N, C-alpha and C positions, 0 to 999 in steps of 0.2 A: 501494499500499499504504500508503503513511505516513498518506497524507488516510481510509484507511478504517478505519485503526485509533484515529485519532485521535474518528472517529465512535466504533464501540466501548467507547471512553472514556468517551464523553461518553453512554452511554446508561447509567442505573440499572439492575445486575444483569445487563446486557450484552447486555439483550436490549427491546422497544419496552414493554414489563410492568411495571407495579409495581407487586406484589403487599403485601398485606397493610391488613388498614383504616388509618386515616388520621382521627383529631380533627383535623377545624379549626372556625375560626369566622367564619362566612360575614363579610361586609365591603361594603355599598354602590360598585353600581358604576352611577358618575352617568351611561355613558355610554348603556346601555340599560337602566337602571331594576331593575334583575339584583342579585343579592350573589353576591358570588364569594369563595372561598377565601382567605385569607389567600398572598402570593405568589402567586396565580393568574396572575399578570402576568409575572412573575420565569420562571416556568415556563414557561410563553407561550413568553417569548424563546431560553427555554434549547429545548426540540424543534424551534425555526426555528435557531437557532445548530445543534441535530447533525444535522437535515437541509440543513443547507449544506454541511457536511463527508462526509453522505452521496453528495449529487447533484456534487461535485466530487470523490469517487471514484471512481462511473461515468464521468463523464464523460474524466477520468487514463487509465481504466481503453478508452477508449473511443480514446482518440489514442494510447496505444499498443499497442491493439491493427490499428489503423490505418498505427502505424510498424513493427510488428515481429507478426507473429500466436503465435510461440514466449510471446509475455506469455500467452498462452489458459491461464494454470494460474494464475492469480492465485485467484479462488474456489475452486477446490481448495484449493489452501497456508491458505487461510481459514478455510477446514474442518477440515485439519488440524491447524493453531496450533491449534485451539480445540478439538478434542479431546487432545493435546497439557495443554489450558492447565487444562480439567476434568474429560477421562474420557472423553466423550461428545459426541457430537454434536444442540444441543437446536433445537428448529423452531422457534421462533418467536426464539430467540434469535441460532445461525448461519443455516443452515438457508433461511427467509424472504428476510435482507436482503442474500445473496446468490445468488439466481433473476436476474437482472436480466442479473448478469454475468457469470453460465451461461447464459444469450441470448445476447451479447454476444460470446461466446467460441465457442458450436457456429456460429452463421450464420458470424464469418466466420472460422474456419479450416477450413469447410465451404466458404465458396469460393473459398480458400486451393491445398484439394486439387486444386480442379476448376481454377483456373489453373495450378497447378503441373503436373498430364496433360494440359493441351489447346492448353497455350499453351506452356509451356517444353518440354518435353517428356517427362515422366516417364513414358512406358512404348515397351515391345516388347519385343525377347527378351531384351532386361541386367534386366527386371524383371518377367517371367514365373518368379517362383519361388511354389515349396507355400509352404503352410503349413506342414509341417517345419520348411524349409529357414530360413524367416524368423524360426522359436522359435530355431533352434541361430544364427543372426545376432546375435538379441538377448543373449542369451545369453554368444555371446561379446563384445559389447560395453557389457553391463552390466561384465565383468571386466577392461574394454577401459581403459576412459577410470577405469574406478574406483583401476586401475595407473600411469596417467599424470596421477590427481594425489594421489596418494600419494607418484610417482616419475616427475618430467617428466624423463627422458628421454629419449634418440633418439628426438626430434620432428619432425612430415613431416611436408612439404605435402598431398604425396598420401598416404595409404597402402597399400600392397600388400588391391588388394579378394581379401575371403577366400571358399575353395570352397567353402560348406559340403557337407553331404554323412551326408543322415538314412540311413545307410547302413554309417556311421563309427559304432561306441558313445563313443568316450570321447569322439567333440564332442561329445554328452547331456549331460560329465561340466561343465560348462560352468553350460549352466540349472541343471542340477538344486543343485546346491550354488551358486546363488543365490537360489533360490525358497528350498532350506531356511535360507542363511542370514535369512531375511527372516523365515523359520519362527520358527527359531530365539530371536532379538530381539520377533518378538511374543510367544512362552512367557514369557519372560523379562524381559515389562513391569514385573511385581509385582515385582520385586527388582533387575533395573538401572533401574527409572522407563521410562518412558514415551520422555524423547528420543532412543531412540538408534536406537528404530523411527520413528519421526516421520523424523530426519533420512534416513535410508534408504526411508520413503516417499516423501517429498519427492525425492530421487535419480531414483527408478524415475518418481514420475507425472511431473517437469519432463522427464525423457531420455525416455518413450513412444513423443511422433511417432518420432524416430529412431533407435528402437532395431529397425525394419527391417518390422514389421510396415502399417509407410502408405510409398509411394513418395512419396522426394524424388530428385530429376535429379542429389544428388549421387555417389548410390546407380549409377550407370552406371559410378564410377572408381572407388569406394572406400566400403564401409558406415559410415569414422569418419571425422568431421574433428572436429580440434581443436574449432571454435567453435558445435558443436553442446554442449557439455554447459558451456557458459559457464553460464547457467542454473541448474542440473544442480548444479553443483561448490560454493551456499552451503550447502548442505545436510549436505554431506561435511566442508568448511571449518569448519562450527559442530562438528558431534561430532567434529569433530579436536585446537580449540580448548579442549574442556569436556574431556576427555582429556586433556594435558598438565594444564590448572586440577588436576583429581584429584588426578596424580601426584604434581604438587607441594605438593599437601594433604594427602594423605598421606606423603610422604617427608618433607613439615620444610626441605626447604632449596630455594625455590622460580626461589631464583638458578641455580639448575644448571640447572635445570629446560625455567626463559625460557633462558637462553643460549645452550642444546641446540635448543633449539624455532627461536629467531633464528638460530644458524648455517646451521640447514637451509633457513631460506627464503635467507637469502643467496648460500648454497653450488649455490641450485636451480635450474639451467635456466631464463632466460627465454623 
């Protein structure tokens, strides 16, 4: 991610293209017998510099996928950050550079899904869930992980396996409120900014493979595991930190707010 950000910073305008006319004075290039604009060689070296960072980011992403395919969400996270910064996803500046990342992510995720099913054993009666049941699991998992991140009490190595029942109306409340929360923050982005909905999109997007729509062997025993939320946690943590900062600024008593946050972090179970 750091290598890709370094690449993005090095590209003028956040993309490969630089618009606008520029007046230059040609100077002779003795090596080719042609005239080149001033600083052309410097621009060429800069292009090589930018390319090195891009290929380094792609190589490191491949290494990360080979180590753990949960890192598949990097290209989507890059697009999400681009939308947060600019209010739009630009084709040339944002989408095109991430296409090779998406190809690697989709390909290795497909391999992982095949291995999970055929070699690890994520199939059988324990995984024979209907689509409505999987939706109920997703809604429950959304609030379960969020609750554990905000108040990490009663942690357990193996949590009891839920019994999703589409015929029980109140089980649909968790899914409905989760979708409603995303919808409300999306509508409110003009007033409160794009930050909160970006954090929630990142949280849901990185958590999606373990929300119940795909089979993972651990779901034989429980639909939720603490280590499944590690990659999604930074989105919620960043949102909580921003909220603390905003409250501190509005109260003009940052020491009190920071002290409360420090006490919470110190007193939270590890």
